[in-house]
N, C-alpha and C positions, 0 to 999 in steps of 0.2 A: 240140663235137666235139673229140676228142683226136687228136693226130698218130699215124699208124700206127707200130707198133714192129716192126722187122725181127727175125725169129727166125733165128739163124745158129748151128747147132751147131758146135763146134770142128772137127769132121771136114769141114765144108763151108765153113770160112772162106776157103780159097783159091778156091773156086768163086765166092764173093761178091767177093773181091778182084779176080779175073780178069774176071768178067763182070757184076758188080753185080746179081746175081740172088739174091734172098733166098728160101730154101726155104719160108718162111712169114712171114706178117704178122699182127699182132694189130691190129684196128681196131674201135673201139666195142664192145669186149668179145668179139669173135668172132675165131677163128683161121682164117685162110685159108691153106691149104697149096698150094704149087705142085705141078704134076704130078711124079710120081716113078714110075720103073719099077725092077724088080729088075735091078740091074746088078752087074758085077764086072769086075776088070781083064782076066780071061781067059775069060769066058763060063761059068765054073763057079760053084757055090755059094760066095759070099764068106765070109770069116771074120768080117766085120762088115757090118751092114746098109747102111752108107754107103760101103763100100769102093770100089764102082764110081765113084761121083761124086767121091770123094776122089782116086782114081787119075787121073781125067780132069783134075782141077784141077791135079794135080802136074805134068802135062806141058803145061798150057795148050792142049791139043788135045782136042776131043771124040772123036777117033778112038780114044782109050784107053777110052772108055765102051762096054761091050758088054752086051747083054741076056744074062741067065743063060739058057743053052740049054734046060735042063729046065724045062718050063712050071710044074710044081708048085713047084720051087725058086725060079723067077722070081717067082711070086705071093707065096710066103712072104717072099722078100727085099724085095719092094715094101712089104708090110705091116709088116715089121720096120723099114724105113727110115721109113715114115710114123709109126710108133710112136715112133721115136727123135726125129724132128722135133717131134712133139706134146709129147713129154716136155720138151723145151727151152722149150716155150711154156707149160708147167705144165698140160698136158692129157694124156689117154690116149685110146685107141681107143674106150673106153666113152663118151667125151664127143662122139663124132661125131653130127652131126645129118643130114648129107647127104654122100654120096660118089658121084662119077661115075667109072666105069671104062670103059676101051676095050679091046676084045679083037680079036685076029685068029684066025679059025677057032674061034669060041667053041663050036660044037657038038662039036668034037674035045676041047676042054679043059674042058667043063662040069663033069665029075666032080671035077677037080682044084680 
């Protein structure tokens, strides 16, 4: 068995430095990604998929982390962030075998 490899995209290095929380880990040939939501510094669609997490790390306070208010934009941002993290692990969304998602008021947002 090999030691796990932490995957830390440059935009999330401060998150790791502040909280020792790796966005993903490669273990025995599998990539395990931590939970991620669509966030931004101001609740609007961010300019970069990891902008919300990057902003929260810059202040060392999770208070800067806000979910994107528009549900469709939040979902898009979350998958863009997942894709960015996978990219740094040498993988893509096409490599996913399993994904677990959690939703609030799923019936309202199912179409998105």
